[in-house]
N, C-alpha and C positions, 0 to 999 in steps of 0.2 A: 052254144058253147058248152063243152063238157068239162066238169070239174073233177079233179082227183085229189084224194087225201091220203095221208099216211097215218098209221096208228103207232102210238108210243106210250109206254108206261115207265115211269122212272121214280127213283127215290128223290126226295127233296130235302133241302136244308131244314132242320139241322141234322138229318140222318145221312151220314156219309160213311163209307167203308175205307179202311186203310190196312193193307196187308191181310194175310190169312188165306183160308181156303174158301172159295166161292163156287157154288154149284147150283145148277138148275136142271130139272127134268122136264123135257120139252118134246112137243111134236111141232115140226117146222114146215110151213107151206113151201112148195116148190112150183114155180111157174116162171116162164121167161119174162123178164122185166121186173120181177120182185127181188128186193134185197131184204132178207130177214136176218136180224142180229140180236145177240145178247152181248152187251158191252159195257165198259166203264167210261166215264168222262169227268173231267174237272170243270166246274163252273161255279164261281163265287158271285160274280156280278156281270152277267152276260156270258157269251161264249168266249173262252180264252184260248185262241188258236195257237198262241206261242208256246203253250205248255199244256197240250190237250189232255195228257194222261189217259189216252184212249187205249184200252186193251180190248181187242175183239176176241171175246171168249169163244164165240162161234159166229160165223156169217155164212149165209147161203145166197149166192148170186145166181139167180135163175137165168140160164142160157149162156153163162160165161164159162162154166166148167162142166166136164162130163157128168151127167146125172144118171140116175136119180138119187145118188147117195154120196155126193162129194160136198164136204163142208170146208171152210177155210178159217185160218187164224191169222192174226196180225196185231201189231201195235203201232201207235203213232204218238210220239211225244210232242210233235209239232207238225204243222202243215207248211204251206208255201211261205208263211210269214216267219217261220222259225229260222233263227240264225245261230249256229249253222244247222242245216237240216240233219235229222237223224236217219240217214238213208238206209243203214243196215237193219233198222227196226221196221221200216215200212215195207217189208217183204211179205207178200201174201203166200201162205203155205197151204196147199190142199191136203185133205185127209179123207180117206174112204171109210164110210160107215159099214157096219156089218149087215145092215138092212136099210130100207128106204126111210126118208125123212118122216114119213107119216107114222112111223112107229115111235114109241117112247125111247129116247136116248138121254143120257146125262152128259152135260158139258160143264167143264170146271177149269179153274186155274188155282194154282198154289203160288202166292205172290209174296215176296219179301224184298228188302232193299237191294239184294244182290242179283236175284234172278226171278224168272216167271216160268212155271211149268204148266202146260196145258194138258188136260185129261179129257178123254172121251170114253164114256161107259166105264169109268174107274181106271183106265189104262193111260199112262203118260204117253203123249204123242209128240210133244215138242218142248224143248228147253231153250230159253233165251236169256242171256245176261242182261240184267236190268240196267239201262242207261238213263236213270233219272226219273222213272215213274214212281214217285214217292209221296205224292199228294193224296189227301183224302178225296174220294171220288163218289159219284152217284152210280147206281146200277140202272141200266136201261134195257128194255125189251122194245124192239121196233120192227115195223114193216114199212118199207118205202117203195115207191114206184120210180124206176129210172125213166127219165123223160123220153129217151129214144125208143122205148118199148111200150109206149102208151097204147092201151087197147082202144077199140072204136067207141065203146060206151062204158060208163061205170057199172051198169047193171050186169055186164058180161064178165065182170071180174070181182068175185067175192072170195077172199082167202082168209084163213084163220091160223093164228099161232096159239097153241095150247101149252100152258105152263102149269105143271103139277105142283111144283114147289121151288122155292129159292132158299138156300141155306148158306150161312156164313159162319165159319169156324176160325178160331185162332189156335196156334200150336201150344200145347202144355210144355212148360219148361222145367227141366230138372238138370240144368247144365253144370252142376257141380259134381255129378255122380259119374264115376268111372265103372264101366261094366266089363268084366272078364268072364265070358261064357254066359249063356242063358240056359238054365236047366229046365224051366217050365214056361212056355209061351202063353199058357192060360192065365198065369198070375203075374206075368211081366208087366211093369209099368211102362207104357209106350211113350211117355213124355220124352222130349229131346234131351239126350244125355251129353256129358262132356266128351266121352269117347266110348267106343264099343270094340271089343276084340273077341273073335270066335275062331275055334279050331274044330277038330272032329269030335270034341266033347259036347258041341252044340248040334242038335238035330232039328231041322225044320220039320214040323208035323206034316203028315200026308194030307193032301187036299187043302192046305192052308195058303193064304195070301198074306204075307207078313211085310210090314213096312217099319224099318228102323231108321232113326235119325240121331245125329250127334253134331255138336258144334265144332269139334276139333278134328276128329278122324274116326274112320271105321276100318279096322284091320281084319282081313281074312287070312288066317294062318294056314300053313300046310296041312292038308288033310280035310279042311272044311269043304263041304259040297252041298249043293241043292239038288236033291234027287228028282226024278221025273214025277210030275203030278203035284209039284209044289212051286210056289212063286215067292220071290224075295225081292223087295225094293229097298235100296240103301240110299241115304241122302245125307250129305254133310251140309248143314244149313245153319244160318244164324237163328237165334230165337229171340226176336224182339218182344219185349213186354209191351204189347200194344193192345188197346181195347178193340173189340170186334167192330163196334160202331163208334165213330168219333164225331165231334162237333167242331168244324173248322171255325177259325176266327172270322168275324164279320168283315166284309170287304171295306177297304179304306176308300172313302169318296174323294174324288178329285176336287180340289178347291182353287 
């Protein structure tokens, strides 16, 4: 008999994450029959499949999608035991990398109570309205073998996932400040503002990649433009005052 195993590294109680920006720089193995993932999951006392809080930051299904540089994203609030099922969230979306899995790439999410944004190599690739994934979660790196693709012997299948770093950030909040024009992006405080308004009096610097966030609105007035060779990302987002790492309450034992 030949035995197969999967590899998994995860954070454990009491270190859980709730909201913020989560990113890892990785090299992911690709082979038919392997499923390699960087994901979140809720588990207090055993596996809670009725509110899984699973966010697949990145997955690679060897053999299921055109390779060698297609990754997928998905979320699952619940599985077959969830009533009602969250069907619109359980949609796998493919994304094409700029180069093969074997090269270094960054995979990330920006997660708050309203929505989830996926990033690959610093670029947003998917936005999804958050339908209830609000629990503190563990972070997991895993490689599993799909049963129908088992190789003939374990010795013929040796694959590795390389993780350079994992980082978790929370947004800085300055949500009482109203910004009318930005004169100097080098000294600008990039914390989340109440509102931002810009016209032709604001110039995005050449070669820059600027991200601006506000809780209420961002207004682009007539005459404002982003010239060639510049990038601007705008986001109207809540700014929860949440710790980056949280300690969930101990599970209640059945009596």
